[in-house]
ZATOR-451384 format. One record per residue (C-alpha): residue in one letter; x, y, z. Coordinates in steps of 0.25 Angstrom, whole numbers, always signed. Layout:
% ZATOR-451384
+------+-------+-------+-------+
! rest !     u !     v !     w !
+------+-------+-------+-------+
!    A !     X !     Y !     Z !
...
+------+-------+-------+-------+
//
This chain:
% ZATOR-451384
+------+-------+-------+-------+
! rest !     u !     v !     w !
+------+-------+-------+-------+
!    M !  +433 !  +547 !  +473 !
!    P !  +422 !  +538 !  +468 !
!    A !  +419 !  +525 !  +476 !
!    H !  +422 !  +516 !  +465 !
!    L !  +436 !  +521 !  +463 !
!    E !  +439 !  +519 !  +477 !
!    L !  +434 !  +504 !  +475 !
!    T !  +445 !  +501 !  +465 !
!    P !  +454 !  +492 !  +474 !
!    A !  +442 !  +484 !  +479 !
!    W !  +437 !  +483 !  +464 !
!    Q !  +450 !  +477 !  +461 !
!    D !  +448 !  +467 !  +472 !
!    I !  +434 !  +464 !  +468 !
!    K !  +439 !  +461 !  +453 !
!    T !  +449 !  +452 !  +458 !
!    R !  +439 !  +444 !  +466 !
!    L !  +430 !  +444 !  +455 !
!    R !  +440 !  +438 !  +445 !
!    S !  +443 !  +427 !  +455 !
!    A !  +428 !  +424 !  +457 !
!    V !  +424 !  +423 !  +442 !
!    G !  +437 !  +419 !  +436 !
!    E !  +447 !  +426 !  +427 !
!    S !  +439 !  +424 !  +414 !
!    A !  +425 !  +428 !  +418 !
!    Y !  +431 !  +440 !  +425 !
!    D !  +439 !  +444 !  +413 !
!    V !  +427 !  +443 !  +404 !
!    W !  +416 !  +448 !  +412 !
!    L !  +420 !  +456 !  +424 !
!    S !  +434 !  +462 !  +422 !
!    S !  +428 !  +475 !  +416 !
!    L !  +419 !  +478 !  +428 !
!    E !  +421 !  +492 !  +434 !
!    V !  +417 !  +498 !  +447 !
!    N !  +406 !  +509 !  +444 !
!    G !  +403 !  +512 !  +459 !
!    W !  +404 !  +508 !  +473 !
!    D !  +396 !  +514 !  +484 !
!    G !  +401 !  +505 !  +496 !
!    T !  +390 !  +495 !  +493 !
!    V !  +387 !  +493 !  +479 !
!    L !  +398 !  +491 !  +469 !
!    I !  +394 !  +495 !  +455 !
!    L !  +401 !  +489 !  +443 !
!    K !  +402 !  +494 !  +429 !
!    A !  +401 !  +483 !  +418 !
!    E !  +399 !  +482 !  +403 !
!    S !  +386 !  +488 !  +399 !
!    G !  +375 !  +477 !  +398 !
!    K !  +383 !  +467 !  +406 !
!    E !  +379 !  +471 !  +420 !
!    S !  +367 !  +462 !  +423 !
!    W !  +374 !  +450 !  +417 !
!    L !  +386 !  +453 !  +426 !
!    V !  +377 !  +454 !  +438 !
!    G !  +370 !  +441 !  +435 !
!    R !  +383 !  +434 !  +431 !
!    Y !  +394 !  +440 !  +441 !
!    G !  +386 !  +448 !  +450 !
!    R !  +387 !  +440 !  +462 !
!    V !  +402 !  +437 !  +461 !
!    L !  +404 !  +452 !  +459 !
!    E !  +397 !  +455 !  +471 !
!    R !  +404 !  +445 !  +479 !
!    C !  +418 !  +450 !  +475 !
!    A !  +413 !  +464 !  +478 !
!    Q !  +408 !  +460 !  +492 !
!    D !  +421 !  +453 !  +495 !
!    V !  +429 !  +466 !  +493 !
!    L !  +418 !  +477 !  +496 !
!    G !  +410 !  +471 !  +507 !
!    P !  +398 !  +461 !  +508 !
!    S !  +388 !  +472 !  +506 !
!    T !  +393 !  +476 !  +492 !
!    T !  +384 !  +474 !  +480 !
!    V !  +388 !  +475 !  +465 !
!    A !  +380 !  +482 !  +454 !
!    F !  +383 !  +486 !  +440 !
!    A !  +382 !  +500 !  +435 !
!    G !  +372 !  +503 !  +424 !
!    D !  +363 !  +492 !  +427 !
!    P !  +352 !  +493 !  +438 !
!    A !  +347 !  +479 !  +436 !
!    A !  +361 !  +474 !  +438 !
!    Q !  +362 !  +483 !  +451 !
!    A !  +349 !  +478 !  +456 !
!    H !  +353 !  +463 !  +453 !
!    A !  +366 !  +465 !  +461 !
!    A !  +359 !  +472 !  +473 !
!    L !  +348 !  +461 !  +474 !
!    A !  +359 !  +450 !  +472 !
!    H !  +367 !  +456 !  +483 !
!    A !  +355 !  +457 !  +493 !
!    G !  +351 !  +443 !  +491 !
!    H !  +365 !  +438 !  +491 !
!    T !  +369 !  +445 !  +504 !
!    A !  +356 !  +441 !  +512 !
!    N !  +359 !  +426 !  +509 !
!    T !  +374 !  +426 !  +511 !
!    P !  +379 !  +418 !  +523 !
!    Q !  +392 !  +422 !  +530 !
!    G !  +404 !  +421 !  +522 !
!    E !  +409 !  +425 !  +509 !
!    E !  +403 !  +425 !  +495 !
!    F !  +406 !  +415 !  +485 !
!    N !  +405 !  +413 !  +470 !
!    P !  +391 !  +407 !  +468 !
!    R !  +395 !  +400 !  +455 !
!    H !  +405 !  +391 !  +461 !
!    T !  +397 !  +380 !  +467 !
!    F !  +399 !  +365 !  +467 !
!    D !  +388 !  +364 !  +457 !
!    Q !  +395 !  +372 !  +447 !
!    F !  +409 !  +365 !  +449 !
!    V !  +411 !  +355 !  +438 !
!    I !  +417 !  +342 !  +444 !
!    G !  +428 !  +335 !  +436 !
!    D !  +439 !  +325 !  +439 !
!    G !  +448 !  +336 !  +442 !
!    N !  +440 !  +343 !  +453 !
!    R !  +431 !  +331 !  +459 !
!    L !  +439 !  +330 !  +472 !
!    A !  +439 !  +345 !  +474 !
!    H !  +425 !  +347 !  +472 !
!    A !  +421 !  +335 !  +481 !
!    A !  +429 !  +340 !  +492 !
!    A !  +424 !  +354 !  +491 !
!    L !  +410 !  +349 !  +491 !
!    A !  +413 !  +341 !  +503 !
!    V !  +418 !  +353 !  +510 !
!    A !  +406 !  +361 !  +506 !
!    E !  +397 !  +351 !  +512 !
!    A !  +404 !  +349 !  +525 !
!    P !  +414 !  +360 !  +528 !
!    G !  +425 !  +356 !  +537 !
!    Q !  +422 !  +342 !  +537 !
!    A !  +426 !  +336 !  +523 !
!    Y !  +440 !  +342 !  +519 !
!    N !  +446 !  +352 !  +527 !
!    P !  +454 !  +359 !  +521 !
!    L !  +450 !  +357 !  +507 !
!    F !  +461 !  +361 !  +498 !
!    L !  +458 !  +363 !  +483 !
!    H !  +470 !  +365 !  +473 !
!    A !  +470 !  +367 !  +458 !
!    P !  +476 !  +377 !  +448 !
!    P !  +467 !  +389 !  +446 !
!    G !  +454 !  +388 !  +439 !
!    L !  +450 !  +374 !  +443 !
!    G !  +439 !  +376 !  +453 !
!    K !  +445 !  +378 !  +467 !
!    T !  +438 !  +391 !  +469 !
!    H !  +425 !  +386 !  +464 !
!    L !  +425 !  +375 !  +474 !
!    L !  +428 !  +385 !  +485 !
!    N !  +416 !  +393 !  +481 !
!    A !  +407 !  +380 !  +479 !
!    I !  +410 !  +376 !  +494 !
!    A !  +406 !  +390 !  +499 !
!    N !  +393 !  +390 !  +490 !
!    F !  +389 !  +376 !  +495 !
!    I !  +391 !  +380 !  +509 !
!    R !  +383 !  +393 !  +507 !
!    S !  +372 !  +385 !  +501 !
!    Y !  +370 !  +374 !  +511 !
!    D !  +376 !  +379 !  +524 !
!    S !  +374 !  +394 !  +528 !
!    T !  +380 !  +392 !  +541 !
!    T !  +394 !  +388 !  +536 !
!    T !  +402 !  +401 !  +533 !
!    V !  +412 !  +400 !  +521 !
!    R !  +423 !  +410 !  +517 !
!    Y !  +430 !  +410 !  +503 !
!    T !  +443 !  +417 !  +501 !
!    T !  +456 !  +417 !  +493 !
!    V !  +469 !  +418 !  +499 !
!    E !  +471 !  +432 !  +493 !
!    A !  +458 !  +437 !  +500 !
!    F !  +463 !  +430 !  +513 !
!    T !  +476 !  +437 !  +512 !
!    N !  +470 !  +451 !  +509 !
!    G !  +460 !  +449 !  +520 !
!    F !  +471 !  +445 !  +530 !
!    I !  +480 !  +457 !  +526 !
!    A !  +469 !  +467 !  +527 !
!    A !  +465 !  +461 !  +541 !
!    L !  +479 !  +463 !  +546 !
!    K !  +480 !  +477 !  +541 !
!    G !  +466 !  +480 !  +547 !
!    E !  +468 !  +473 !  +560 !
!    A !  +456 !  +464 !  +556 !
!    L !  +463 !  +451 !  +558 !
!    D !  +452 !  +445 !  +567 !
!    R !  +441 !  +448 !  +557 !
!    F !  +449 !  +441 !  +546 !
!    K !  +451 !  +429 !  +554 !
!    R !  +436 !  +428 !  +558 !
!    L !  +433 !  +430 !  +543 !
!    Y !  +441 !  +417 !  +539 !
!    R !  +441 !  +409 !  +551 !
!    G !  +426 !  +411 !  +555 !
!    V !  +421 !  +403 !  +543 !
!    D !  +417 !  +388 !  +541 !
!    V !  +423 !  +387 !  +527 !
!    L !  +435 !  +394 !  +522 !
!    L !  +438 !  +393 !  +507 !
!    I !  +452 !  +398 !  +503 !
!    D !  +456 !  +400 !  +488 !
!    D !  +470 !  +400 !  +483 !
!    V !  +478 !  +397 !  +495 !
!    Q !  +491 !  +396 !  +487 !
!    F !  +491 !  +412 !  +489 !
!    L !  +494 !  +410 !  +503 !
!    A !  +509 !  +408 !  +499 !
!    S !  +519 !  +418 !  +504 !
!    K !  +508 !  +425 !  +513 !
!    A !  +513 !  +422 !  +526 !
!    K !  +504 !  +430 !  +535 !
!    T !  +491 !  +426 !  +527 !
!    E !  +496 !  +412 !  +527 !
!    E !  +497 !  +412 !  +542 !
!    E !  +483 !  +418 !  +544 !
!    F !  +478 !  +408 !  +534 !
!    F !  +484 !  +396 !  +541 !
!    H !  +477 !  +400 !  +554 !
!    T !  +464 !  +402 !  +547 !
!    F !  +465 !  +389 !  +541 !
!    N !  +468 !  +382 !  +555 !
!    A !  +457 !  +390 !  +562 !
!    L !  +446 !  +385 !  +552 !
!    H !  +452 !  +371 !  +550 !
!    D !  +454 !  +368 !  +565 !
!    S !  +439 !  +372 !  +567 !
!    G !  +434 !  +363 !  +556 !
!    R !  +431 !  +373 !  +546 !
!    Q !  +433 !  +371 !  +532 !
!    L !  +444 !  +376 !  +523 !
!    V !  +445 !  +375 !  +508 !
!    L !  +457 !  +380 !  +500 !
!    T !  +461 !  +381 !  +486 !
!    C !  +475 !  +382 !  +480 !
!    D !  +482 !  +380 !  +466 !
!    R !  +491 !  +370 !  +472 !
!    L !  +493 !  +359 !  +482 !
!    P !  +496 !  +363 !  +497 !
!    S !  +509 !  +356 !  +496 !
!    Q !  +513 !  +366 !  +484 !
!    L !  +510 !  +378 !  +492 !
!    T !  +524 !  +381 !  +495 !
!    G !  +522 !  +395 !  +499 !
!    I !  +513 !  +391 !  +511 !
!    E !  +517 !  +386 !  +524 !
!    Q !  +517 !  +371 !  +526 !
!    R !  +507 !  +371 !  +538 !
!    L !  +497 !  +378 !  +529 !
!    R !  +499 !  +368 !  +517 !
!    E !  +497 !  +357 !  +527 !
!    R !  +484 !  +362 !  +531 !
!    F !  +480 !  +363 !  +516 !
!    E !  +483 !  +349 !  +514 !
!    S !  +476 !  +344 !  +527 !
!    G !  +462 !  +343 !  +520 !
!    L !  +459 !  +339 !  +506 !
!    V !  +467 !  +344 !  +494 !
!    A !  +459 !  +343 !  +481 !
!    H !  +465 !  +346 !  +468 !
!    L !  +457 !  +351 !  +456 !
!    T !  +462 !  +348 !  +442 !
!    P !  +458 !  +354 !  +428 !
!    P !  +445 !  +349 !  +423 !
!    D !  +445 !  +338 !  +412 !
!    W !  +438 !  +340 !  +399 !
!    A !  +424 !  +336 !  +403 !
!    T !  +425 !  +344 !  +416 !
!    R !  +429 !  +356 !  +408 !
!    I !  +417 !  +355 !  +398 !
!    T !  +408 !  +354 !  +410 !
!    I !  +413 !  +366 !  +417 !
!    L !  +411 !  +374 !  +404 !
!    R !  +397 !  +369 !  +402 !
!    K !  +394 !  +372 !  +417 !
!    R !  +400 !  +386 !  +416 !
!    A !  +392 !  +389 !  +403 !
!    A !  +379 !  +384 !  +410 !
!    V !  +382 !  +393 !  +423 !
!    D !  +384 !  +405 !  +414 !
!    N !  +372 !  +402 !  +405 !
!    V !  +380 !  +401 !  +393 !
!    Q !  +374 !  +393 !  +381 !
!    I !  +385 !  +385 !  +374 !
!    A !  +379 !  +378 !  +363 !
!    D !  +393 !  +373 !  +357 !
!    E !  +399 !  +363 !  +367 !
!    E !  +412 !  +364 !  +359 !
!    V !  +414 !  +377 !  +366 !
!    F !  +416 !  +370 !  +379 !
!    E !  +425 !  +360 !  +372 !
!    V !  +434 !  +371 !  +367 !
!    I !  +436 !  +377 !  +380 !
!    A !  +438 !  +364 !  +388 !
!    E !  +448 !  +360 !  +377 !
!    R !  +456 !  +373 !  +379 !
!    I !  +455 !  +375 !  +394 !
!    T !  +459 !  +363 !  +402 !
!    D !  +464 !  +367 !  +416 !
!    N !  +456 !  +378 !  +422 !
!    V !  +441 !  +379 !  +424 !
!    R !  +442 !  +394 !  +426 !
!    S !  +448 !  +395 !  +412 !
!    L !  +438 !  +385 !  +406 !
!    E !  +426 !  +394 !  +411 !
!    G !  +434 !  +407 !  +407 !
!    A !  +435 !  +402 !  +393 !
!    L !  +420 !  +399 !  +392 !
!    I !  +417 !  +413 !  +398 !
!    R !  +426 !  +420 !  +387 !
!    I !  +419 !  +412 !  +376 !
!    V !  +406 !  +417 !  +381 !
!    A !  +411 !  +431 !  +382 !
!    H !  +415 !  +431 !  +368 !
!    H !  +402 !  +425 !  +364 !
!    S !  +395 !  +437 !  +372 !
!    L !  +404 !  +448 !  +365 !
!    T !  +404 !  +443 !  +351 !
!    G !  +391 !  +435 !  +349 !
!    Q !  +399 !  +423 !  +344 !
!    P !  +393 !  +409 !  +347 !
!    I !  +399 !  +401 !  +358 !
!    D !  +405 !  +390 !  +350 !
!    R !  +418 !  +383 !  +347 !
!    Q !  +423 !  +394 !  +338 !
!    L !  +421 !  +405 !  +349 !
!    A !  +427 !  +396 !  +360 !
!    T !  +439 !  +393 !  +351 !
!    T !  +441 !  +408 !  +348 !
!    V !  +440 !  +412 !  +362 !
!    L !  +449 !  +401 !  +368 !
!    D !  +460 !  +403 !  +357 !
!    A !  +463 !  +416 !  +363 !
!    I !  +463 !  +412 !  +378 !
!    H !  +466 !  +397 !  +377 !
!    P !  +473 !  +394 !  +364 !
!    I !  +477 !  +380 !  +360 !
!    A !  +491 !  +377 !  +353 !
!    I !  +489 !  +372 !  +339 !
!    R !  +499 !  +366 !  +330 !
!    S !  +500 !  +371 !  +316 !
!    D !  +492 !  +359 !  +311 !
!    G !  +480 !  +363 !  +319 !
!    T !  +482 !  +352 !  +330 !
!    R !  +482 !  +356 !  +345 !
!    I !  +494 !  +354 !  +354 !
!    T !  +491 !  +342 !  +363 !
!    A !  +496 !  +337 !  +376 !
!    D !  +506 !  +328 !  +368 !
!    T !  +512 !  +341 !  +361 !
!    T !  +512 !  +350 !  +374 !
!    P !  +523 !  +360 !  +372 !
!    T !  +534 !  +360 !  +384 !
!    I !  +535 !  +372 !  +393 !
!    P !  +549 !  +375 !  +387 !
!    A !  +544 !  +375 !  +373 !
!    I !  +533 !  +385 !  +376 !
!    Q !  +543 !  +394 !  +384 !
!    Q !  +553 !  +394 !  +372 !
!    L !  +542 !  +396 !  +362 !
!    V !  +536 !  +408 !  +369 !
!    A !  +550 !  +414 !  +372 !
!    D !  +554 !  +413 !  +357 !
!    H !  +540 !  +419 !  +353 !
!    F !  +544 !  +432 !  +361 !
!    S !  +559 !  +431 !  +358 !
!    L !  +562 !  +428 !  +373 !
!    A !  +570 !  +418 !  +380 !
!    V !  +563 !  +407 !  +389 !
!    T !  +571 !  +413 !  +401 !
!    D !  +562 !  +426 !  +398 !
!    L !  +550 !  +417 !  +400 !
!    T !  +555 !  +411 !  +413 !
!    G !  +561 !  +423 !  +418 !
!    A !  +556 !  +435 !  +427 !
!    S !  +555 !  +446 !  +416 !
!    R !  +542 !  +453 !  +416 !
!    L !  +544 !  +460 !  +403 !
!    G !  +531 !  +461 !  +395 !
!    Q !  +534 !  +452 !  +383 !
!    V !  +542 !  +442 !  +392 !
!    S !  +530 !  +441 !  +402 !
!    W !  +520 !  +439 !  +391 !
!    A !  +529 !  +428 !  +385 !
!    R !  +530 !  +421 !  +398 !
!    Q !  +515 !  +422 !  +401 !
!    L !  +512 !  +416 !  +387 !
!    A !  +522 !  +405 !  +389 !
!    I !  +516 !  +401 !  +403 !
!    Y !  +502 !  +401 !  +396 !
!    L !  +506 !  +392 !  +385 !
!    V !  +513 !  +382 !  +395 !
!    R !  +501 !  +382 !  +403 !
!    E !  +491 !  +380 !  +391 !
!    L !  +500 !  +370 !  +384 !
!    T !  +506 !  +361 !  +394 !
!    D !  +502 !  +354 !  +406 !
!    A !  +512 !  +361 !  +415 !
!    P !  +507 !  +365 !  +429 !
!    L !  +508 !  +379 !  +433 !
!    Q !  +520 !  +377 !  +442 !
!    R !  +528 !  +371 !  +431 !
!    I !  +524 !  +382 !  +422 !
!    G !  +529 !  +392 !  +432 !
!    D !  +542 !  +385 !  +434 !
!    A !  +544 !  +385 !  +419 !
!    F !  +543 !  +400 !  +419 !
!    G !  +553 !  +403 !  +429 !
!    G !  +547 !  +398 !  +442 !
!    R !  +534 !  +406 !  +441 !
!    N !  +522 !  +402 !  +450 !
!    H !  +509 !  +397 !  +446 !
!    A !  +502 !  +410 !  +448 !
!    T !  +511 !  +416 !  +438 !
!    V !  +508 !  +405 !  +428 !
!    L !  +493 !  +407 !  +429 !
!    H !  +495 !  +422 !  +428 !
!    A !  +503 !  +421 !  +415 !
!    C !  +492 !  +412 !  +409 !
!    K !  +481 !  +422 !  +413 !
!    R !  +489 !  +433 !  +407 !
!    V !  +490 !  +426 !  +394 !
!    S !  +475 !  +422 !  +394 !
!    D !  +472 !  +437 !  +397 !
!    R !  +481 !  +443 !  +386 !
!    I !  +477 !  +434 !  +375 !
!    T !  +463 !  +437 !  +376 !
!    V !  +465 !  +452 !  +374 !
!    N !  +477 !  +454 !  +366 !
!    N !  +479 !  +448 !  +352 !
!    D !  +494 !  +449 !  +352 !
!    D !  +495 !  +441 !  +365 !
!    A !  +485 !  +430 !  +359 !
!    A !  +494 !  +430 !  +347 !
!    D !  +506 !  +427 !  +355 !
!    L !  +499 !  +415 !  +362 !
!    Q !  +494 !  +410 !  +348 !
!    D !  +507 !  +411 !  +342 !
!    L !  +514 !  +403 !  +353 !
!    N !  +503 !  +392 !  +353 !
!    K !  +505 !  +390 !  +338 !
!    A !  +520 !  +390 !  +340 !
!    L !  +519 !  +379 !  +351 !
!    A !  +510 !  +371 !  +342 !
!    N !  +519 !  +371 !  +331 !
!    Q !  +530 !  +366 !  +340 !
!    Q !  +523 !  +354 !  +344 !
+------+-------+-------+-------+
//
């Protein structure tokens, strides 16, 4: 059997890590079509669209290699089939990178403090993260960062790691997600390698843990995490944790661990204001070397997307991608066309926009969507998984999130007690479908118009 066919499970793991590292939008636009062309135990050869290989190496080569190394081992290099220059580039990058890598894990080099845009909603979190990076174990320990997805928590974790790497090569840092911690712990139990697992996480100076909410309902992993936390904290070593909610709201996690999360500094990140959103977009364009002559492009994006930095940057990526594929200039018209498909605005029949003063209620949205699909509201709030019911429910959830200020938990409660992860999944599902299916996009457009006419 060819080696690359045996690699299938590992490649799926690599793609999952890659999606998390670069974000949903960048992954979907640039990386989702990558395929494995070969694997000899050291070099992972990928197949990309012809002519894009060198650009992908320059733009995403390092993060591709990091994700591959996390799964296949630290000696792994990444190259692209059909492009010797790209293969040489990858090999040289790996050789120089390995020689200069201190002990610990690799991090996203783009996520630095310099690249983090500071605004009123994240000033405390940024200052606390910088203080921790400058003096690990002395400033705020633990530092607990909480915010909804897409507001910069993972960026700050990477910024801490990159700062320490740059200025103190003697301090060891490890970044992990709760999912990776859990998988490693389970593998260690099965392989009788628990001592090695403990050394891996308890033998560092700084431990960065992403998404601690996923510890809920994992009793054995939570127990191990509790002892890891204590071992590091009691010896004065630094812990930084991220979560999508406050420690007190982690009802599926033991009280003793919640108390430890609260024992340091709890810093909240909130959605960026208008000026911050514009600055984020300008900086992203500069980092990607994209020339945006029409400033209204930034304004269109910032006007549509208000509560998620990842979505904000993703919208810019999609606009640039459409420009690359169609040759259309990057201007207000292109931005509006692209965003109408993925972030539509409800407009009244007279052409004016629905404002905060005319925000539709959750019951009104549910009833309208139910009527549109000839369903009952109880179908939307119930447990049915029939295709039409699921799609109607997802559309209703998406519209509630887009057109109201309701928090995720309240939205979930309104749809039969669903959790925040289900709400986010529904929104992503709608965003994905309306970009590739005209009928689905028409459903959303019709509902937006109907809501506008009700106001």
